[in-house]
N, C-alpha and C positions, 0 to 999 in steps of 0.2 A: 836438796831439791831444786834450788835456784840454779846451781851449776848444771843440772840435767836439762833444765829449760833453756839455758843459754846455748848449750850444745844443740838442742832440738831446733832452736831458732836459726843458728848458723847453717845447719843442714837444710832447714826449710828454705832459707833465702838462696842457697845454692841450687836447691831443687826448683825454685821459681824461675831462675835463669835458664835452667835446662828445659823446663816445661814449655817455654815459648817455642821450642823447636822440636818437640817430641810429643808422644801420646801420654807423657807423664803429666799429672795435674796435682797441684798442691792447694789445699784449702786451709785458710786461717779464719778463726772466728771466736766468738764469745757467746755464752749462754747465760742469761740472767734467770736464776731459779728462785722463785718465792718459796723458800724451804720452810715447810711446816713439819717440825721434828718432834716426834713423840717416842722417847726411849724408855728403857726399863732400868730400875735401880733396886737396891737391896735395903730392907729395913730390919734392924735388929730388934726382935721381940723378946729378947732375954733367954737365958738358959742355953745359949749357943744356937738358937733358932733364928732363921731369917725368912722373910717373905718378900716376894717380888712386887714392886709397885711401879705404875706407869708414871713417867715424869715428862710432861710436855714442856717445850721451849717456845719462846717468843718467835713469831714469824720473822724471817730475815731474807732479804734479797742477796743472793750470793752469785758473784760473777765467776763463771767457770770457763777458763780458756780452752780452746780446742785446736787441734792440729791433725789434719788428715792428708794422706798421700795415696794417690791411685796410679797404678801402672797397668794398662790393659784391664784384665778382669780381677787383678789383685788390689787389695786396699789395706791400708794401715791407719790406725786411729789412736790418738793420745789425748787425754783430757785430765784435768786436775781440779778437784774441789779444794781451793786454797785453805790454809790454816785459818779457821774462823771461830770466834768466841760466840757461844749461844747462851742466853740467860734462861734459866729454868723458872717457870712461872710459879709453881706451887712449892717446890723444894728450896727455892732460893739458890744463890750461887750461880756458877756458870760452868760450862763445859766447852772444851776445844776439840774440834774434829778437822781432819783433812783426809782426802782420798785421792787415789791415783787409779786410772783406768788405761790399760794398754791392750789393744786388740788388733788382730790381723784377720782378713776375710777374703772371700772369693765369691764373685758373681756366679751363682749356680743357674740363674735365669735372669732375664731382663727385669731390673728392679728388685731382685731378691739376692741378698748377701748372707752367706753363712759365716759366722765368726768364731774364733777361739781367742782367749785372752787371759789377762791377769788382773786381779783386783786387790788393792790394798787399802785398808781403812785404819786410821790411827785416832784414838780417843784418849782424852784425859780430863778428869774432874775430881775435885776433893782429894787430891793426892793419889788417886788411882789412875794408872796409865796402862793401856794395852793396845795391841795391834792385831788386826785380822788380815789374812791374805790367803789367796788360793786361785785355782784355775776357774775360768768361766767359759760358757759357750752360749751362743745366741743366734738370732736371725733378725735382719733388718729388711723392711719392705718399703717400696716407694711406688705410688700409682698416680698417674696424671689425672687431674680433675678438669682438664681442658684449659687452653690458654697457657698462662705462665704459672698456674696453680697446681700443686701436687699434694697428695695425702702421704704422710710418712708414719712409720711405726717401728718399734723394735722391742724385743724381749730378750733378756739375758738371765741365765740361771747359773748357779755355782755353789760350791761348798767351801767355806772359808774357815780357817783355824787360827787360834791365837798362837803366838810364839811360845816356845817351851820355857823361856825365861820370864814371862809375864806372871805377875802375882794372880791375875784373874785368868782363869782357864775355861774356855768353852768353845764349841764349834757352832757354826750357824749355816742354815740354808739361805742362800742369797737369791733375790729375785728383783730384777729391774725391768720396768716397762715404761714406754713413752709413746704417745700418739699425738699427732698434730697436723697442721697445714703449713706448707711452704710456698713462698712467692718469689720467683727468680726474675731478675732483670739483667740486661747486658749493659754495663756502665761504659761511658766513654773514657776508658783508662786501660791500663795493662791487664786488668782483671778480666777473665773470661766471663764471669758471672758474679752477681751479688744476690745472695739469697736471704730472705727474711723468714723467720719461723715463729709460730706460736703453738704451744702444745701443753700437755699435762704429763708430768713425770712422777713416777712412784718407785721408791726403793724400800724393800722389806728385808729385814734380817730376822730370821726365826731361830731361836736358840733352844734346843732340846736339853732339858735337865740343866738349866743355867745355874741353879742353886737348890740343893736339897730336893731334887725331883720336880722342881717347878720350871715351867717353860717361860722364856722371855721373848718379847717382840719389840723390834725397833723399826719405826716407820718414818720415812721422810717423803713428803709429797707436796705438789704444788704446781702452779702455772710456770711455764718457761717462755722466755722471749729470746730469740737468737738472731744474730747477723753473721753471715759467712761470706768470705771473699775467696773465689776460686781462680787460680792462676794457671 
């Protein structure tokens, strides 16, 4: 993963140099997400029977790096929830998660972008390890609030599946949504714009028949604070 990000940064800085003389723009940023994570687990009730239980984790601010590229009406976006340990409140112990989002989109109207992409989620706890991945589709909206302020929002839907080699096997319906306010300024530097955001982000994984006919629900939600530099 580190190698992929180094390659992305090299391409990004090359793009920044070109962006000064073309309609190509490159945006680098970071989002701080106050992640409130509530996942599901399995409890052995004996006799080969299991029940699903909800397992909340401590709140944690997670820094999510972002990279976006726009050329004309086409856009590309890359972000990563870095490998992070989360402590479970009731069950004890901890779990590790990391995520990757890759999307491409097109401005179908001013302030409206339709996107297609790929989502990967990796989880491990108590010796259990699995990975979910699959295609996603969404729409992003931006509307001016007057002056340098704007309202933004996005919704992404998808269907993710575990890998065939994982011990844990299930599919999930994926839903991501975020809404917030952005404030943009023109800094006295090579950057075209500096944008600050505050919003609320929610990610839901709904697993049908996760174990013995029982459904599981994984929810991460919380406040987001972001800063983006566009070149």
